[in-house]
TORKOL-870421 format. One record per residue: x, y, z of N, C-alpha, C in turn. Coordinates in Angstrom, 1 decimal. Layout:
<atoms>
ATOM  neast nnorth    nup caeast canorth   caup  ceast cnorth    cup
ATOM      X      Y      Z      X       Y      Z      X      Y      Z
...
</atoms>
This chain:
<atoms>
ATOM  neast nnorth    nup caeast canorth   caup  ceast cnorth    cup
ATOM   -3.2   12.7  -11.8   -4.2    11.9  -12.5   -4.0   10.7  -12.5
ATOM   -5.2    9.6  -12.3   -4.9     8.2  -12.2   -5.9    7.7  -13.4
ATOM   -5.2    7.0  -14.3   -5.8     6.3  -15.4   -5.5    4.9  -15.5
ATOM   -4.4    4.3  -15.0   -4.3     3.0  -14.8   -3.8    2.5  -13.6
ATOM   -4.7    1.5  -13.0   -4.4     1.0  -11.6   -4.1   -0.5  -11.6
ATOM   -2.9   -0.7  -10.8   -2.6    -2.1  -10.7   -3.2   -2.7   -9.6
ATOM   -3.8   -3.9   -9.4   -4.4    -4.5   -8.4   -3.7   -5.9   -8.1
ATOM   -3.4   -6.0   -6.7   -2.8    -7.3   -6.3   -3.9   -8.1   -5.9
ATOM   -4.1   -9.3   -6.5   -5.2   -10.1   -6.2   -4.5  -11.1   -5.3
ATOM   -4.5  -10.8   -4.0   -3.7   -11.7   -3.1   -4.5  -13.1   -2.7
ATOM   -5.7  -12.9   -2.8   -6.6   -14.0   -2.4   -6.5  -14.3   -0.9
ATOM   -6.6  -13.2   -0.2   -6.6   -13.3    1.3   -7.8  -12.6    1.9
ATOM   -7.9  -12.5    3.3   -9.1   -11.7    3.8   -8.9  -10.1    3.3
ATOM   -7.8   -9.6    2.8   -7.8    -8.3    2.4   -8.5   -8.1    0.8
ATOM   -8.8   -9.4    0.3   -9.3    -9.2   -1.1  -10.4   -8.2   -1.6
ATOM  -11.4   -8.4   -0.5  -12.7    -7.8   -0.9  -12.5   -6.4   -0.9
ATOM  -11.7   -5.9    0.2  -11.2    -4.4    0.5  -10.5   -3.8   -0.7
ATOM   -9.5   -4.6   -1.1   -8.6    -4.3   -2.3   -9.6   -4.1   -3.6
ATOM  -10.5   -5.1   -3.9  -11.3    -4.9   -5.0  -12.2   -3.8   -5.0
ATOM  -12.8   -3.5   -3.7  -13.7    -2.4   -3.5  -13.1   -1.0   -3.7
ATOM  -11.9   -0.9   -3.1  -11.2     0.4   -3.4  -10.8    0.5   -4.9
ATOM  -10.1   -0.5   -5.6   -9.9    -0.4   -7.0  -11.0    0.0   -7.8
ATOM  -12.2   -0.7   -7.7  -13.3    -0.4   -8.4  -13.8    0.9   -8.0
ATOM  -13.9    1.5   -6.9  -14.2     2.7   -6.5  -13.5    3.7   -7.2
ATOM  -12.1    3.6   -7.2  -11.1     4.7   -7.8  -11.3    4.6   -9.2
ATOM  -11.4    3.5   -9.9  -11.4     3.1  -11.3  -12.7    4.0  -11.7
ATOM  -13.8    3.8  -11.0  -15.1     4.5  -11.7  -15.1    6.0  -11.4
ATOM  -14.6    6.5  -10.5  -14.2     8.0  -10.2  -13.5    8.5  -11.2
ATOM  -12.3    8.0  -11.6  -11.2     8.4  -12.4  -11.4    7.9  -13.8
ATOM  -12.4    7.3  -13.9  -12.5     6.7  -15.5  -11.3    5.9  -15.9
ATOM  -10.7    5.1  -15.0   -9.4     4.5  -15.0   -9.8    3.0  -15.1
ATOM   -8.7    2.2  -15.9   -8.8     1.0  -16.2   -8.0    0.1  -15.1
ATOM   -8.3   -1.1  -14.9   -7.7    -2.0  -13.7   -7.0   -3.1  -14.4
ATOM   -5.7   -3.4  -13.9   -5.0    -4.6  -14.2   -4.8   -5.4  -13.0
ATOM   -5.5   -6.5  -12.8   -5.4    -7.3  -11.5   -4.5   -8.4  -12.0
ATOM   -3.4   -8.5  -11.0   -2.2    -9.5  -11.1   -2.2  -10.5   -9.8
ATOM   -2.2  -11.7  -10.0   -2.0   -12.7   -9.0   -0.6  -13.3   -9.4
ATOM    0.3  -13.5   -8.4    1.6   -13.9   -8.5    1.8  -15.1   -7.4
ATOM    2.1  -16.3   -8.1    2.5   -17.4   -7.3    4.0  -17.8   -7.3
ATOM    4.5  -17.7   -6.0    5.8   -17.8   -5.9    6.0  -19.4   -5.8
ATOM    6.1  -20.1   -6.5    6.3   -21.7   -6.3    7.3  -21.9   -5.7
ATOM    8.6  -21.4   -5.7    9.8   -21.8   -5.0    9.5  -21.5   -3.5
ATOM    8.9  -20.4   -3.2    8.5   -20.5   -1.7    7.5  -21.2   -1.1
ATOM    6.3  -21.6   -2.0    5.4   -22.2   -1.5    5.8  -23.7   -1.3
ATOM    6.9  -24.0   -2.0    7.4   -25.5   -2.0    8.6  -25.6   -1.0
ATOM    8.9  -24.6   -0.4   10.1   -24.6    0.4    9.9  -25.1    1.7
ATOM   10.4  -26.1    2.2   10.3   -26.7    3.4   11.2  -27.0    4.3
ATOM   12.6  -26.6    3.9   13.8   -26.6    4.7   14.5  -28.3    4.7
ATOM   15.0  -28.5    5.8   15.7   -29.8    5.8   14.7  -30.8    5.9
ATOM   14.9  -32.0    5.3   13.7   -33.2    5.1   14.3  -34.2    6.0
ATOM   13.7  -34.6    7.0   14.0   -35.8    8.0   13.8  -37.0    7.1
ATOM   14.7  -38.1    7.4   14.5   -39.4    6.6   13.2  -39.9    6.8
ATOM   12.5  -40.6    5.8   11.3   -40.9    5.9    9.9  -40.2    5.8
ATOM   10.2  -38.9    5.9    9.3   -37.9    5.7    8.9  -37.1    4.3
ATOM    9.5  -37.5    3.3    9.6   -37.1    2.0    8.3  -36.9    1.6
ATOM    7.5  -38.1    1.5    6.1   -38.0    1.0    5.1  -37.2    1.7
ATOM    5.3  -37.1    3.0    4.4   -36.2    3.8    5.0  -34.9    3.4
ATOM    6.1  -34.3    3.4    6.3   -33.1    2.8    6.0  -32.9    1.6
ATOM    6.0  -33.7    0.7    5.6   -33.5   -0.8    3.9  -33.3   -0.7
ATOM    3.2  -33.9   -0.1    1.8   -33.9    0.1    1.4  -32.2    0.7
ATOM    2.4  -31.8    1.5    2.2   -30.5    2.2    2.4  -29.5    1.1
ATOM    3.3  -29.7    0.3    3.7   -28.6   -0.6    2.5  -28.6   -1.7
ATOM    2.0  -29.8   -2.1    0.9   -30.1   -3.1   -0.4  -29.3   -2.5
ATOM   -0.5  -29.6   -1.3   -1.7   -28.9   -0.5   -1.7  -27.5   -0.6
ATOM   -0.5  -26.8   -0.3   -0.1   -25.4   -0.3   -0.4  -24.7   -1.7
ATOM    0.1  -25.3   -2.8   -0.3   -25.0   -4.2   -1.8  -25.1   -4.5
ATOM   -2.4  -26.0   -4.2   -3.7   -26.2   -4.5   -4.5  -25.2   -3.5
ATOM   -4.5  -25.0   -2.4   -5.2   -24.2   -1.8   -4.9  -22.6   -2.2
ATOM   -3.6  -22.3   -2.6   -3.2   -20.8   -3.1   -4.1  -20.9   -4.2
ATOM   -4.0  -21.7   -5.2   -4.9   -21.6   -6.6   -6.4  -21.5   -6.2
ATOM   -6.8  -22.1   -5.4   -8.2   -21.8   -4.9   -8.5  -20.5   -4.5
ATOM   -7.5  -20.1   -3.6   -7.9   -18.6   -3.1   -7.8  -17.7   -4.3
ATOM   -6.8  -17.7   -5.2   -6.7   -17.0   -6.4   -7.9  -16.8   -7.3
ATOM   -8.4  -18.1   -7.6   -9.7   -18.3   -8.4  -10.7  -17.5   -7.6
ATOM  -11.0  -17.7   -6.6  -12.1   -16.8   -5.8  -11.8  -15.3   -5.9
ATOM  -10.6  -15.0   -5.8  -10.4   -13.6   -5.8  -10.5  -13.0   -7.2
ATOM  -10.1  -13.8   -8.3  -10.3   -13.4   -9.7  -11.9  -13.3   -9.9
ATOM  -12.7  -14.2   -9.3  -14.1   -14.3   -9.6  -14.7  -13.0   -9.0
ATOM  -14.4  -12.8   -7.7  -14.8   -11.6   -7.1  -14.4  -10.3   -7.9
ATOM  -13.2  -10.2   -8.3  -12.8    -8.9   -9.1  -13.6   -8.8  -10.2
ATOM  -13.6   -9.8  -11.1  -14.4    -9.7  -12.5  -15.8   -9.5  -12.2
ATOM  -16.4   -9.9  -11.3  -17.9    -9.6  -11.0  -18.0   -8.2  -10.6
ATOM  -17.2   -7.7   -9.8  -17.2    -6.4   -9.4  -17.0   -5.3  -10.5
ATOM  -16.0   -5.6  -11.2  -15.8    -4.7  -12.6  -17.0   -4.7  -13.4
ATOM  -17.4   -5.9  -13.7  -18.5    -6.1  -14.8  -19.9   -5.3  -14.3
ATOM  -20.1   -5.5  -13.0  -21.2    -4.8  -12.0  -21.0   -3.3  -12.4
ATOM  -19.9   -2.8  -12.1  -19.5    -1.5  -12.1  -19.3   -0.8  -13.6
ATOM  -19.1   -1.7  -14.4  -18.9    -1.1  -15.8  -17.2   -0.5  -16.0
ATOM  -16.4   -1.2  -15.1  -15.0    -0.8  -15.4  -14.3   -1.6  -16.2
ATOM  -13.4   -1.0  -17.0  -12.7    -1.7  -17.7  -11.4   -2.6  -16.9
ATOM  -11.3   -3.7  -17.4  -10.2    -4.5  -16.5   -9.6   -5.7  -17.6
ATOM   -8.6   -6.2  -16.8   -8.0    -7.4  -17.3   -7.4   -8.1  -16.3
ATOM   -7.1   -9.4  -16.4   -6.5   -10.1  -15.4   -5.3  -11.0  -15.9
ATOM   -4.1  -11.0  -15.0   -2.9   -11.6  -15.3   -2.5  -12.6  -14.3
ATOM   -2.3  -13.6  -14.8   -1.8   -14.8  -13.7   -0.3  -14.9  -14.0
ATOM    0.4  -14.8  -13.0    1.9   -14.9  -13.1    2.5  -16.0  -12.0
ATOM    3.5  -16.6  -12.3    4.3   -17.5  -11.5    5.7  -16.9  -11.4
ATOM    6.4  -16.9  -10.3    7.7   -16.5  -10.2    8.1  -15.4   -9.1
ATOM    9.2  -14.8   -9.1    9.6   -14.0   -8.1    8.7  -12.9   -8.1
ATOM    7.9  -12.4   -6.9    6.9   -11.3   -6.9    7.3  -10.0   -7.2
ATOM    8.4   -9.6   -6.6    9.0    -8.3   -6.6    9.4   -7.8   -8.0
ATOM   10.0   -8.7   -8.6   10.5    -8.3  -10.1    9.3   -8.3  -10.7
ATOM    8.3   -9.1  -10.6    7.1    -9.1  -11.7    6.3   -7.8  -11.2
ATOM    6.3   -7.4  -10.1    5.5    -6.2   -9.8    6.1   -5.0  -10.3
ATOM    7.4   -5.2  -10.4    8.4    -3.9  -11.0    8.0   -3.9  -12.5
ATOM    7.9   -5.0  -13.1    7.7    -5.0  -14.6    6.2   -4.2  -14.8
ATOM    5.3   -4.7  -13.9    3.8    -4.2  -14.1    3.7   -2.9  -13.8
ATOM    4.3   -2.2  -12.7    4.0    -1.0  -12.2    4.7    0.2  -13.2
ATOM    5.5   -0.1  -14.0    6.1     0.8  -14.9    4.9    1.6  -15.7
ATOM    4.0    0.9  -16.1    3.1     1.5  -16.9    1.7    1.7  -16.0
ATOM    1.6    1.8  -14.7    0.5     2.1  -14.0    0.6    3.2  -12.9
ATOM   -0.4    4.0  -12.7   -0.2     5.2  -11.8   -0.2    4.7  -10.3
ATOM   -0.9    3.5   -9.9   -1.0     3.3   -8.5   -1.3    1.8   -8.5
ATOM   -0.6    1.2   -7.3   -0.9    -0.1   -7.0   -1.6   -0.2   -5.7
ATOM   -2.8   -1.1   -5.9   -3.6    -1.3   -4.7   -3.4   -2.5   -4.2
ATOM   -3.0   -2.9   -2.8   -2.7    -4.0   -2.3   -3.2   -4.1   -1.0
ATOM   -3.1   -5.2   -0.1   -3.6    -5.5    1.5   -2.3   -4.9    2.1
ATOM   -2.8   -4.4    3.3   -1.6    -4.2    4.5   -0.9   -5.2    4.7
ATOM   -1.6   -6.5    4.6   -0.6    -7.7    5.3   -0.8   -8.8    4.1
ATOM    0.0   -9.9    4.1   -0.1   -11.1    3.3   -0.2  -10.7    1.8
ATOM    0.8  -10.0    1.2    0.9    -9.5   -0.1    0.9  -10.7   -1.0
ATOM    1.7  -11.8   -0.7    1.9   -12.7   -1.8    1.8  -14.1   -1.5
ATOM    1.6  -14.2   -0.3    1.7   -15.5    0.3    0.3  -16.2    0.5
ATOM   -0.8  -15.7    0.1   -2.0   -16.1    0.1   -2.6  -16.8    1.4
ATOM   -1.9  -16.3    2.6   -2.2   -16.8    4.0   -1.9  -18.4    3.9
ATOM   -1.0  -19.0    3.1   -0.5   -20.2    3.0    0.6  -20.7    3.8
ATOM    1.7  -19.9    3.7    2.9   -19.9    4.2    3.1  -18.5    5.0
ATOM    4.0  -18.4    5.9    4.3   -17.3    6.7    4.9  -16.3    6.0
ATOM    4.4  -15.1    6.0    5.1   -13.9    5.1    6.3  -13.4    6.1
ATOM    7.5  -13.2    5.3    8.6   -12.4    6.0    8.2  -11.0    6.6
ATOM    8.7  -10.4    7.4    8.3    -9.3    7.9    8.9   -8.3    6.9
ATOM    8.2   -7.1    7.0    8.6    -5.9    6.2    8.4   -6.2    4.6
ATOM    7.5   -7.1    4.2    7.3    -7.2    2.7    6.7   -6.2    2.2
ATOM    5.9   -5.4    2.8    5.3    -3.9    2.2    6.6   -3.1    2.1
ATOM    7.4   -3.0    2.9    8.7    -2.0    2.9    9.6   -2.6    1.7
ATOM    9.6   -3.9    1.5   10.5    -4.4    0.6    9.8   -4.1   -0.8
ATOM    8.5   -4.2   -0.8    7.8    -4.0   -2.0    8.0   -2.6   -2.8
ATOM    8.0   -1.5   -1.6    8.4    -0.2   -2.0    9.9    0.0   -2.4
ATOM   10.7   -0.5   -1.6   12.1    -0.3   -1.9   12.5   -1.0   -3.2
ATOM   11.7   -1.9   -3.8   12.1    -2.6   -5.0   11.6   -1.6   -6.2
ATOM   11.1   -0.6   -5.9   10.9     0.3   -6.9    9.3    0.2   -7.3
ATOM    8.4   -0.5   -6.4    6.9    -0.5   -6.7    6.5    0.7   -6.0
ATOM    5.9    1.8   -6.4    5.3     2.8   -5.8    4.6    3.8   -6.9
ATOM    3.6    4.6   -6.4    3.0     4.7   -5.2    2.1    3.5   -5.0
ATOM    2.0    3.3   -3.8    1.2     2.0   -3.2    0.1    2.6   -2.3
ATOM   -1.2    2.0   -2.5   -2.4     2.3   -1.8   -2.6    0.9   -1.0
ATOM   -2.0    0.8    0.3   -2.1    -0.5    1.0   -3.3   -0.3    2.1
ATOM   -4.4   -1.1    1.7   -5.7    -1.0    2.5   -5.8   -2.0    3.6
ATOM   -6.9   -1.6    4.4   -7.1    -2.2    5.6   -8.1   -3.6    5.2
ATOM   -8.1   -4.4    6.1   -8.9    -5.7    5.7  -10.5   -5.2    5.7
ATOM  -11.0   -4.3    6.4  -12.4    -3.9    6.3  -12.3   -2.6    5.4
ATOM  -13.1   -2.5    4.5  -13.4    -1.3    3.4  -14.0   -0.3    4.2
ATOM  -13.5    0.9    3.9  -14.0     2.0    4.4  -14.0    3.4    3.4
ATOM  -14.8    4.2    3.1  -14.4     5.3    2.3  -13.6    6.3    3.0
ATOM  -12.8    6.8    2.1  -11.8     7.9    2.4  -12.4    9.2    2.3
ATOM  -12.6    9.7    3.5  -13.1    11.1    3.6  -12.2   12.1    4.4
ATOM  -11.2   11.5    5.0  -10.2    12.3    5.7   -8.9   11.6    5.3
ATOM   -7.9   12.1    4.7   -6.6    11.7    4.6   -5.6   12.6    5.3
ATOM   -4.8   12.1    6.0   -3.7    12.9    6.7   -2.3   12.5    6.1
ATOM   -1.6   13.6    5.8   -0.4    13.5    5.1    0.6   13.7    6.3
ATOM    1.5   12.8    6.6    2.7    12.9    7.6    3.8   13.6    6.7
ATOM    4.3   14.7    7.2    5.3    15.5    6.4    6.4   15.8    7.4
ATOM    7.5   15.4    7.1    8.7    15.7    7.8    9.6   16.8    7.4
ATOM    9.5   17.3    6.0   10.2    18.2    5.5   11.4   18.0    4.6
ATOM   11.5   16.4    4.8   12.7    16.2    3.8   12.4   16.0    2.4
ATOM   13.5   15.9    1.6   13.2    16.0    0.1   12.3   14.7   -0.3
ATOM   12.4   13.6    0.4   11.6    12.4    0.0   10.5   12.5    0.5
ATOM   10.1   13.1    1.6    8.7    13.4    2.2    7.9   14.3    1.3
ATOM    8.6   15.4    0.7    8.1    16.2   -0.2    7.6   15.6   -1.4
ATOM    8.4   14.5   -2.0    8.4    13.9   -3.2    6.8   13.0   -3.0
ATOM    6.7   12.4   -1.6    5.5    11.7   -1.4    4.2   12.8   -1.3
ATOM    4.4   13.7   -0.8    3.4    14.8   -0.6    2.9   15.2   -2.2
ATOM    4.0   15.4   -3.2    3.6    15.8   -4.6    3.0   14.7   -5.2
ATOM    3.6   13.4   -5.1    2.7    12.2   -5.6    1.3   12.0   -5.2
ATOM    1.0   12.3   -4.0   -0.3    12.3   -3.6   -1.2   13.3   -4.1
ATOM   -0.7   14.5   -4.1   -1.4    15.6   -4.4   -1.7   15.4   -5.9
ATOM   -0.6   15.1   -6.6   -0.9    15.1   -8.1   -1.8   13.9   -8.5
ATOM   -1.7   12.9   -7.7   -2.7    11.9   -7.9   -4.0   12.3   -7.5
ATOM   -4.3   12.8   -6.4   -5.7    13.4   -6.1   -6.6   12.3   -6.0
ATOM   -6.3   11.2   -5.4   -7.3    10.1   -5.5   -8.6   10.4   -5.1
ATOM   -8.9   11.0   -3.9  -10.2    11.4   -3.5  -10.2   12.8   -3.4
ATOM  -10.7   13.7   -4.5  -10.6    15.0   -4.4  -11.7   15.7   -3.4
ATOM  -12.7   14.9   -2.9  -13.6    15.4   -2.1  -13.2   15.2   -0.7
ATOM  -12.1   14.6   -0.4  -11.6    14.2    0.8  -11.2   15.4    1.5
ATOM  -11.3   15.4    2.9  -10.5    16.6    3.8   -8.9   16.2    3.9
ATOM   -8.1   16.9    3.7   -6.7    16.8    3.7   -6.2   17.4    4.8
ATOM   -5.5   16.6    5.7   -4.5    17.3    6.8   -3.0   17.1    6.6
ATOM   -2.3   17.9    6.9   -0.8    18.0    7.0   -0.3   18.0    8.4
ATOM    0.5   17.0    8.8    1.0    17.1   10.2    2.4   17.0   10.3
ATOM    3.2   17.9   10.9    4.5    17.9   11.1    4.9   17.9   12.4
ATOM    5.7   17.0   12.9    6.3    17.0   14.2    7.7   17.7   14.4
ATOM    7.7   18.7   15.4    8.9    19.5   15.3    9.1   20.0   16.8
ATOM   10.3   20.3   17.1   10.6    20.9   18.4   10.1   22.3   18.5
ATOM   10.3   23.2   17.2   10.0    24.5   17.1    8.7   24.6   16.4
ATOM    7.7   25.2   16.9    6.3    25.4   16.5    6.6   26.5   15.2
ATOM    7.3   27.5   15.5    7.4    28.4   14.5    8.1   27.9   13.1
ATOM    9.1   27.1   13.2    9.9    26.4   12.1    8.8   25.5   11.5
ATOM    8.0   24.8   12.2    7.2    23.8   11.7    6.0   24.3   10.9
ATOM    5.4   25.6   11.4    4.5    26.3   10.7    5.0   26.9    9.3
ATOM    6.4   27.5    9.4    6.9    27.8    8.1    6.9   26.8    7.2
ATOM    7.4   25.8    7.6    7.6    24.5    6.6    6.4   24.1    6.2
ATOM    5.1   23.8    6.9    4.0    23.6    6.5    3.3   24.6    5.7
ATOM    3.6   25.8    5.7    3.1    26.9    5.2    3.3   26.8    3.7
ATOM    4.6   26.3    3.3    5.1    26.1    1.9    4.3   24.9    1.4
ATOM    4.1   23.9    2.3    3.6    22.8    1.7    1.8   23.0    1.4
ATOM    1.4   23.9    2.3    0.0    24.2    2.0   -0.2   24.9    0.8
ATOM    0.7   25.9    0.4    0.7    26.5   -0.8    0.9   25.7   -1.9
ATOM    1.9   24.7   -2.0    1.9    23.7   -3.0    0.6   23.1   -3.3
ATOM    0.0   22.6   -2.2   -1.3    21.9   -2.3   -2.4   22.8   -3.0
ATOM   -2.5   23.9   -2.4   -3.4    24.9   -3.0   -3.2   25.1   -4.6
ATOM   -2.0   25.3   -5.1   -1.8    25.4   -6.3   -2.3   24.2   -7.3
ATOM   -2.6   23.0   -6.5   -3.1    21.9   -7.3   -4.4   21.8   -6.9
ATOM   -5.2   22.8   -6.4   -6.5    22.7   -6.1   -7.0   21.9   -5.0
ATOM   -6.1   21.7   -4.2   -6.1    21.0   -2.8   -6.0   21.8   -1.6
ATOM   -7.2   21.7   -0.9   -7.1    22.6    0.4   -6.6   21.6    1.5
ATOM   -5.4   21.9    2.3   -4.8    21.1    3.3   -4.9   22.0    4.7
ATOM   -5.2   21.2    5.8   -5.2    21.8    7.0   -4.1   21.4    7.8
ATOM   -3.1   22.4    8.0   -1.8    22.2    8.5   -2.0   22.1   10.2
ATOM   -1.2   21.2   10.6   -1.0    21.0   12.3    0.5   20.6   12.6
ATOM    0.9   21.4   13.4    2.3    21.2   14.0    2.2   20.8   15.4
ATOM    2.9   19.5   15.7    2.9    18.9   16.9    4.4   19.0   17.6
ATOM    4.5   19.7   18.6    5.8    19.8   19.2    6.1   18.8   20.1
ATOM    6.3   17.4   19.4    6.7    16.2   20.2    7.1   15.3   19.3
ATOM    7.9   14.2   19.6    8.5    13.4   18.6    7.4   12.7   17.9
ATOM    7.7   12.3   16.6    6.8    11.4   15.8    6.6   10.1   16.3
ATOM    7.9    9.5   16.5    7.7     8.0   17.0    6.8    7.8   18.1
ATOM    5.9    6.9   17.9    5.0     6.4   18.8    3.8    7.4   18.9
ATOM    3.7    8.4   18.3    2.5     9.5   18.3    1.9    9.7   17.0
ATOM    2.5    9.3   15.8    1.9     9.4   14.5    0.5    8.7   14.4
ATOM    0.5    7.5   14.6   -0.8     6.7   14.5   -1.9    7.1   15.6
ATOM   -1.3    7.5   16.7   -2.3     8.2   17.8   -2.9    9.4   17.3
ATOM   -2.2   10.4   16.6   -2.6    11.5   16.1   -3.7   11.2   15.0
ATOM   -3.3   10.3   14.1   -4.2    10.0   13.1   -5.4    9.5   13.6
ATOM   -5.4    8.8   14.6   -6.6     8.3   15.2   -7.4    9.3   15.7
ATOM   -6.8   10.2   16.5   -7.5    11.4   17.2   -8.0   12.4   16.0
ATOM   -7.5   12.5   15.0   -7.7    13.2   13.7   -9.1   12.6   12.9
ATOM   -9.1   11.4   13.4  -10.1    10.7   12.5   -9.6   10.1   11.1
ATOM   -8.5   10.2   10.9   -8.1     9.8    9.6   -8.5    8.7    9.0
ATOM   -9.0    8.5    7.7   -9.4     7.3    7.1   -8.2    6.9    6.2
ATOM   -7.1    7.7    6.0   -5.8     7.2    5.2   -4.8    7.9    5.9
ATOM   -3.6    7.3    5.8   -2.3     8.1    6.4   -1.4    7.9    5.1
ATOM   -0.8    9.2    4.7    0.1     9.4    3.6    1.6    9.3    4.3
ATOM    2.3    8.3    4.0    3.5     8.2    4.5    4.8    8.1    3.5
ATOM    5.9    8.5    3.7    7.0     8.5    2.8    8.2    8.4    3.6
ATOM    9.3    8.6    3.0   10.7     8.5    3.5   11.0    9.8    4.5
ATOM   11.6    9.3    5.6   12.1    10.5    6.5   13.7   10.6    6.3
ATOM   14.3   10.2    5.5   15.7    10.5    5.0   16.7    9.8    6.0
ATOM   16.3    8.7    6.6   17.1     8.0    7.7   18.1    7.1    6.6
ATOM   19.2    6.4    7.2   20.0     5.8    6.0   20.6    4.4    6.9
ATOM   19.7    3.7    7.3   20.2     2.4    7.8   19.5    1.2    7.2
ATOM   20.0    0.1    6.7   19.5    -1.0    6.2   17.9   -0.7    5.5
ATOM   16.9   -1.2    6.2   15.7    -0.9    5.7   15.4    0.5    5.7
ATOM   16.0    1.4    6.5   15.6     2.8    6.5   16.4    3.5    5.4
ATOM   16.8    2.8    4.5   17.3     3.6    3.2   16.2    4.1    2.6
ATOM   15.0    3.3    2.6   13.9     3.8    2.0   12.8    4.5    3.0
ATOM   12.5    3.9    4.1   11.7     4.4    5.0   12.5    4.7    6.3
ATOM   12.1    5.8    6.9   12.7     6.3    8.3   12.0    5.5    9.4
ATOM   12.6    5.5   10.7   12.0     4.8   11.7   10.6    4.8   12.0
ATOM   10.1    6.3   11.8    8.7     6.4   12.0    7.7    5.7   10.8
ATOM    8.2    5.9    9.7    7.4     5.2    8.6    7.5    3.8    8.7
ATOM    8.6    3.1    9.3    8.8     1.7    9.5    7.8    1.3   10.5
ATOM    7.7    1.9   11.5    6.8     1.7   12.6    5.3    1.7   12.1
ATOM    5.0    2.8   11.6    3.7     2.9   11.0    3.2    1.8   10.1
ATOM    4.4    1.3    9.1    3.9     0.4    8.1    3.6   -1.1    8.9
ATOM    4.3   -1.3   10.0    4.3    -2.6   10.8    3.2   -2.6   11.7
ATOM    2.7   -1.4   12.1    1.5    -1.5   13.2    0.2   -1.0   12.6
ATOM    0.2   -0.3   11.3   -1.0     0.4   11.1   -2.3   -0.5   10.9
ATOM   -3.3   -0.1   11.2   -4.5    -0.8   10.7   -5.4    0.0    9.8
ATOM   -5.0    1.1    9.5   -6.0     2.1    8.4   -5.2    2.0    7.3
ATOM   -5.9    2.4    6.1   -5.2     2.4    4.8   -3.9    3.2    4.8
ATOM   -2.8    2.9    4.0   -1.5     3.9    3.9   -1.3    4.0    2.3
ATOM   -1.1    5.2    2.1   -0.4     5.6    0.8    1.1    5.9    1.0
ATOM    1.8    5.1    0.1    3.3     4.9    0.4    3.8    5.3   -0.8
ATOM    4.7    6.1   -0.5    5.7     6.8   -1.9    7.0    7.0   -1.4
ATOM    7.7    7.6   -2.4    9.2     8.1   -2.1    9.5    9.3   -2.9
</atoms>
């Protein structure tokens, strides 16, 4: 059940898609929206070593970054409030400054879902964003997340990548319990060496989905998932890919396995991320 949705007003090329997805889900589930814009002043004004005689130029650069960021956020807030009022959706807007991950952690505690863009989460396209920001957001405790593509599209086909791990099962359960798009066709894909073991594993997952009123189409692929998951999603004509932990245990892979990391870094279709 979805009743409170957190919206990242990033003020980037993803904003329109984020707003449309948020309003569409809020209308369908009779949910309320909380839009949050976060300006990380420390990062915006970080310029590194300052050569002698360039201090004023760098100060002007920082001021320009801040000015452009606030302009982008103002435009995003206007777009969001107009969309909510037109659709008759309950909403509120929160403007914050500070460290973005901790701030999002505070807000997500009392929300069922965060909606953000696949790229440029916090930097408003003013400064370069470090790699794996989306992974870091999930690893900081902010989940589940709907990370949307730049161009809006209705979700009519959702594909769940299921590895069989405890963490992957948790992702499956979160998606099914939220059931954001009840009318969507749901697919379950498992990559395994043994088709019989894969089919047995997916049978249990299908039964779980059915218990929650969700009909899932299982598919076992007898090949490695690495390099193939996104291709399969494309062939299956997925509008959304559901991805979680595959239980690896290396640095960033403490939260996401290799396949999930590859998917997050290269995907162009919306992702539902959980753990």
